[in-house]
C-alpha positions as CSV (number, residue, x, y, z in Angstrom):
1,M,-27.9,-142.4,-108.0
2,K,-31.2,-141.8,-109.8
3,Y,-30.9,-141.0,-113.5
4,L,-34.3,-142.0,-114.8
5,N,-37.8,-142.8,-113.6
6,D,-39.5,-144.0,-116.8
7,S,-43.1,-143.8,-115.6
8,R,-42.8,-140.2,-114.4
9,Y,-40.8,-139.2,-117.4
10,C,-43.5,-140.6,-119.7
11,R,-46.2,-138.8,-117.8
12,Q,-44.3,-135.5,-118.2
13,L,-43.9,-136.0,-121.9
14,L,-47.6,-136.8,-122.2
15,L,-48.4,-133.6,-120.4
16,L,-46.0,-131.7,-122.6
17,W,-47.8,-133.1,-125.6
18,L,-51.1,-132.0,-124.2
19,A,-49.7,-128.5,-123.5
20,V,-48.3,-128.2,-127.0
21,T,-51.6,-129.4,-128.5
22,V,-53.6,-126.9,-126.4
23,G,-51.2,-124.2,-127.4
24,F,-51.8,-124.9,-131.1
25,G,-55.6,-124.9,-130.6
26,S,-55.6,-121.7,-128.6
27,G,-53.0,-119.8,-130.6
28,M,-50.6,-119.8,-127.7
29,G,-47.1,-121.0,-128.5
30,A,-48.1,-122.0,-132.0
31,V,-45.4,-122.2,-134.7
32,F,-46.3,-122.1,-138.4
33,A,-42.9,-122.5,-140.0
34,E,-42.9,-125.0,-142.9
35,V,-40.1,-127.6,-142.4
36,K,-38.7,-130.2,-144.9
37,Q,-37.8,-133.4,-143.0
38,T,-35.5,-136.0,-144.6
39,Q,-35.5,-139.2,-142.5
40,N,-32.8,-141.7,-141.8
41,V,-29.9,-140.2,-143.6
42,V,-26.9,-142.5,-142.9
43,Y,-23.9,-140.6,-141.7
44,A,-21.7,-143.5,-140.6
45,E,-21.5,-147.3,-140.3
46,V,-20.3,-149.2,-137.3
47,H,-20.0,-153.0,-137.3
48,G,-22.4,-153.1,-140.2
49,I,-24.9,-151.0,-138.4
50,G,-26.0,-147.7,-140.1
51,L,-26.0,-144.6,-137.9
52,V,-28.7,-142.2,-138.9
53,M,-29.9,-138.6,-138.6
54,D,-33.0,-136.7,-139.7
55,V,-32.4,-133.5,-141.5
56,F,-34.8,-130.6,-141.0
57,Q,-34.5,-127.7,-143.5
58,P,-36.5,-124.5,-143.6
59,V,-38.9,-124.4,-146.6
60,G,-38.6,-120.6,-146.5
61,E,-35.4,-118.5,-146.4
62,S,-32.3,-120.2,-145.0
63,N,-29.8,-118.2,-143.0
64,G,-26.9,-120.5,-144.2
65,L,-26.3,-121.8,-140.7
66,A,-26.8,-125.2,-139.0
67,I,-27.4,-126.8,-135.7
68,V,-26.5,-130.3,-134.6
69,D,-29.2,-131.7,-132.3
70,V,-28.0,-134.7,-130.3
71,V,-31.0,-136.9,-129.8
72,S,-30.6,-139.1,-126.8
73,G,-32.4,-139.7,-123.5
74,S,-30.9,-142.0,-120.8
75,W,-28.3,-142.7,-123.5
76,N,-31.0,-144.2,-125.7
77,S,-31.6,-142.8,-129.2
78,S,-34.8,-144.2,-130.6
79,R,-37.1,-142.4,-133.0
80,G,-39.3,-141.9,-130.0
81,K,-36.7,-139.6,-128.5
82,L,-36.7,-137.6,-131.7
83,R,-40.5,-137.3,-131.5
84,D,-39.9,-135.8,-128.0
85,H,-37.9,-133.0,-129.7
86,Q,-40.6,-132.5,-132.2
87,L,-43.2,-132.2,-129.4
88,A,-41.0,-129.5,-127.9
89,Q,-41.1,-127.7,-131.3
90,V,-37.3,-127.7,-131.7
91,F,-37.3,-128.1,-135.4
92,E,-40.2,-125.8,-136.2
93,R,-38.8,-123.0,-134.1
94,L,-35.2,-123.2,-135.2
95,C,-36.0,-123.8,-138.9
96,G,-38.4,-120.9,-138.5
97,R,-35.3,-118.8,-137.9
98,G,-33.7,-120.1,-141.0
99,Y,-31.5,-122.8,-139.5
100,T,-30.9,-126.3,-140.9
101,V,-31.1,-128.8,-138.1
102,F,-29.3,-132.2,-138.2
103,A,-31.0,-134.4,-135.6
104,V,-28.3,-136.9,-134.9
105,R,-29.0,-140.3,-133.3
106,P,-25.7,-141.6,-131.9
107,G,-26.9,-145.1,-130.9
108,S,-28.0,-146.5,-127.6
109,V,-26.5,-147.9,-124.4
110,S,-27.7,-151.3,-125.4
111,K,-25.1,-151.4,-128.2
112,F,-22.6,-148.6,-127.4
113,T,-20.7,-146.9,-124.6
114,I,-20.7,-143.2,-124.0
115,D,-17.2,-142.9,-125.6
116,E,-18.5,-144.6,-128.7
117,M,-21.6,-142.4,-128.8
118,V,-19.4,-139.3,-128.6
119,E,-17.3,-140.6,-131.5
120,H,-20.5,-141.1,-133.5
121,V,-21.6,-137.5,-132.9
122,E,-18.1,-136.4,-134.0
123,Q,-18.5,-138.5,-137.2
124,A,-21.8,-136.8,-137.8
125,I,-20.3,-133.4,-137.5
126,Q,-17.5,-134.4,-139.9
127,W,-20.1,-135.7,-142.3
128,I,-22.0,-132.5,-142.1
129,K,-18.9,-130.3,-142.6
130,K,-17.8,-132.4,-145.6
131,R,-21.2,-131.8,-147.3
132,H,-21.7,-128.2,-146.3
133,K,-22.0,-127.1,-149.9
134,D,-24.9,-129.6,-150.5
135,Y,-26.8,-128.0,-147.6
136,Q,-25.5,-124.5,-148.2
137,I,-24.3,-124.0,-144.7
138,D,-21.2,-122.5,-143.1
139,P,-19.0,-125.4,-141.8
140,L,-17.2,-123.1,-139.4
141,K,-20.3,-121.9,-137.6
142,L,-22.1,-125.0,-136.4
143,G,-24.1,-124.9,-133.2
144,I,-24.8,-128.0,-131.1
145,M,-27.6,-128.8,-128.7
146,G,-29.2,-131.6,-126.7
147,A,-31.2,-132.4,-123.7
148,S,-30.4,-134.7,-120.7
149,A,-28.2,-137.5,-122.0
150,G,-28.2,-135.7,-125.4
151,G,-27.0,-132.5,-123.6
152,H,-24.3,-134.6,-121.9
153,L,-23.0,-136.0,-125.2
154,A,-23.2,-132.6,-126.9
155,S,-21.2,-131.1,-124.0
156,L,-18.5,-133.8,-124.2
157,V,-18.1,-133.3,-128.0
158,A,-17.8,-129.6,-127.5
159,V,-15.1,-129.8,-124.7
160,R,-13.1,-132.5,-126.4
161,N,-13.0,-130.8,-129.8
162,G,-12.9,-127.1,-128.9
163,K,-14.2,-124.1,-130.7
164,S,-14.2,-123.9,-134.5
165,S,-11.3,-122.1,-136.1
166,T,-10.6,-121.2,-139.7
167,E,-8.4,-124.3,-140.1
168,Q,-10.3,-127.4,-141.0
169,S,-9.4,-131.1,-141.5
170,A,-11.2,-134.2,-142.5
171,R,-11.4,-135.1,-138.8
172,D,-12.6,-131.7,-137.6
173,A,-15.5,-132.1,-135.2
174,S,-15.4,-128.7,-133.5
175,V,-18.5,-126.5,-133.0
176,H,-18.9,-122.8,-132.6
177,T,-21.4,-122.7,-129.7
178,V,-23.4,-124.9,-127.4
179,A,-27.0,-124.9,-125.9
180,V,-28.1,-127.7,-123.6
181,F,-31.0,-128.6,-121.4
182,F,-30.4,-130.2,-118.0
183,P,-27.2,-132.2,-118.8
184,P,-25.2,-134.4,-116.5
185,T,-21.8,-132.8,-116.3
186,D,-19.9,-134.3,-113.4
187,L,-20.4,-138.1,-113.1
188,M,-17.8,-138.2,-110.3
189,E,-20.0,-136.2,-107.9
190,F,-23.6,-136.4,-109.0
191,R,-25.7,-135.6,-106.0
192,G,-23.4,-133.6,-103.8
193,Q,-21.1,-136.4,-102.8
194,A,-18.3,-138.3,-104.5
195,V,-19.3,-141.6,-106.1
196,D,-18.2,-144.6,-104.0
197,L,-16.1,-146.5,-106.6
198,G,-15.7,-149.5,-104.3
199,D,-19.5,-149.9,-103.9
200,A,-21.3,-152.0,-106.5
201,Q,-24.3,-149.8,-105.9
202,G,-22.3,-146.6,-106.0
203,V,-22.7,-146.2,-109.8
204,A,-26.1,-146.4,-111.4
205,P,-26.5,-149.5,-113.5
206,I,-27.3,-147.6,-116.6
207,L,-24.3,-145.4,-116.2
208,R,-22.0,-148.4,-115.6
209,Q,-23.5,-150.0,-118.7
210,A,-22.8,-146.8,-120.6
211,L,-19.2,-146.6,-119.5
212,V,-18.0,-150.2,-119.5
213,P,-18.1,-152.4,-122.7
214,A,-20.4,-155.4,-122.2
215,G,-18.7,-158.3,-120.5
216,N,-15.7,-156.2,-119.3
217,D,-14.7,-155.8,-115.6
218,V,-12.9,-152.7,-114.5
219,T,-11.0,-151.8,-111.3
220,P,-12.1,-148.9,-109.2
221,D,-9.2,-146.9,-110.6
222,E,-10.2,-147.7,-114.1
223,L,-13.8,-146.8,-113.4
224,E,-12.7,-143.5,-111.9
225,T,-10.8,-142.7,-115.1
226,L,-13.9,-143.5,-117.2
227,L,-16.1,-141.3,-115.0
228,R,-13.7,-138.4,-115.1
229,L,-13.3,-138.6,-118.9
230,A,-17.1,-138.7,-119.3
231,S,-17.6,-135.6,-117.2
232,P,-17.7,-132.5,-119.3
233,A,-17.2,-130.2,-116.3
234,R,-13.9,-131.9,-115.6
235,C,-12.7,-131.7,-119.2
236,V,-13.1,-128.0,-120.1
237,T,-10.3,-126.0,-121.6
238,P,-9.9,-122.3,-122.5
239,N,-10.7,-123.3,-126.1
240,T,-14.2,-124.7,-125.2
241,P,-17.0,-122.9,-127.1
242,P,-19.5,-120.6,-125.4
243,F,-22.2,-122.5,-123.4
244,L,-25.9,-121.8,-122.7
245,L,-27.4,-124.2,-120.1
246,I,-31.1,-124.2,-119.1
247,H,-32.1,-126.3,-116.1
248,G,-35.2,-126.7,-113.9
249,T,-34.9,-125.9,-110.3
250,A,-37.1,-128.9,-109.4
251,D,-35.3,-131.4,-111.6
252,D,-35.0,-134.6,-109.5
253,V,-33.5,-136.7,-112.3
254,V,-30.5,-134.5,-113.1
255,P,-30.1,-132.0,-110.3
256,I,-29.5,-128.4,-111.2
257,S,-26.1,-128.6,-109.4
258,Q,-24.9,-130.4,-112.5
259,S,-25.4,-127.3,-114.7
260,E,-24.0,-125.1,-111.9
261,K,-20.8,-127.2,-111.8
262,M,-20.4,-126.7,-115.6
263,V,-20.8,-123.0,-115.2
264,Q,-18.2,-122.8,-112.5
265,A,-15.7,-124.9,-114.5
266,L,-16.2,-122.7,-117.6
267,Q,-15.9,-119.5,-115.7
268,E,-12.6,-120.7,-114.2
269,V,-11.0,-121.0,-117.6
270,G,-12.5,-117.8,-119.0
271,V,-15.2,-119.3,-121.3
272,E,-18.4,-117.4,-121.9
273,V,-21.3,-119.2,-120.2
274,K,-24.9,-118.5,-119.3
275,L,-27.3,-120.4,-117.0
276,I,-31.0,-119.9,-117.1
277,R,-32.8,-121.4,-114.1
278,K,-36.3,-122.5,-114.8
279,E,-38.2,-122.0,-111.6
280,G,-40.2,-125.1,-110.7
281,G,-39.0,-126.9,-113.9
282,G,-38.7,-130.6,-113.8
283,H,-37.2,-133.0,-116.4
284,P,-38.6,-131.6,-118.7
285,W,-41.4,-129.1,-118.0
286,L,-44.7,-128.4,-119.8
287,T,-43.7,-125.2,-121.6
288,I,-40.2,-126.1,-122.7
289,Y,-40.9,-124.9,-126.2
290,E,-40.6,-121.4,-124.8
291,E,-37.0,-122.1,-123.7
292,V,-36.3,-123.4,-127.2
293,E,-36.7,-119.7,-128.2
294,D,-33.9,-119.0,-125.7
295,F,-31.8,-121.5,-127.7
296,G,-32.7,-119.7,-130.9
297,D,-31.7,-116.3,-129.4
298,W,-28.3,-117.8,-128.2
299,F,-27.6,-119.3,-131.6
300,D,-28.5,-116.1,-133.4
301,Q,-26.2,-114.2,-131.1
302,H,-23.2,-116.5,-131.6
303,L,-23.6,-117.9,-135.1
304,R,-24.8,-114.8,-137.0
305,Q,-21.8,-112.7,-136.0
C-alpha cells in the first residue's frame, strides 16, 4: 500500500512553486489580497507540548466567517506543510473573499495517533468557537478543509461531530461544510482490495504507526476496528455536513477511488456531496491554486446562506 513517495512529492511541490512564481510574474493566477498572519497561536496543550495554529485574517473587509484548514501531509504537520498551503495560495485566495482561516497543525505521526490528531482538531474547533467574538466570526458556520492526510483528518472530524446546529456546548466541534483535496477515506480497502490484516506487510508502516500507539501490539480484529473507525467513508451519518471533494485522475498516492467511495457513502445517507475530477491531476498538480477557487465558491455557497 503506497501512501507516500517523498522524492516525487517534493518534486511536484517544487514544480508547483515554480508555476505559482511564474503566475505572479506573468499576471496569471496572481492574488493581491493583503493577509494578516499570526503565527504559533497555542490552542491546546498535550503532555506539556503546545499545539499551535497560524491565523490568517483579511486586512480588508471580513465576511464574518471562518474556515479551519487542517495542515497535515502523511500525518505530519510541520511548518513546511503549512508553506505548501501558502504556495497553493490557500490563505490569499480565501482571505481575499473575506474569510478568516485558522491553519491548524494537529501534530505528527512521530508523536500522535490518528485518533489523537482528530481530537486535537476538535480541540482547535472548540477553541475557535469559544473565541468567536475575538475574531468576529460566526461559530455556527465554520467550514473545514484539508489535503491528503489533512483532508482525511478533516473528513473524520466532520463525520464524527456532524453538522452544526443552533445548540452549542463547550465540547462542540461540529462544522457546517467540508472541502477536501484527495483524501484517504477507506483504509479497509485502499487500492481495490481488502487489507490483509494477517499480513505484516498488508498495512503500510506509516499507517500502522498512525493507528497503533508506540510499543503496542494489536490483534487482527483490533487492527480491523482501528482501520474502520479511521475510515470516514465507513462512518458517515445523515447528519454529516455537505462535502466537496477534488481529486486528480492520475493520483498514484491516494487513488481517486477513495473520493468516489466517500461520494457513494454520502449519497447513500442523503448528504449533499460534489466530486470534481481533475483530469491528469496528481498528488498535487501544478495549478492547484485554481481549484482553491472552487473551495472558495463552495464555502460561499454553504456558509453565506
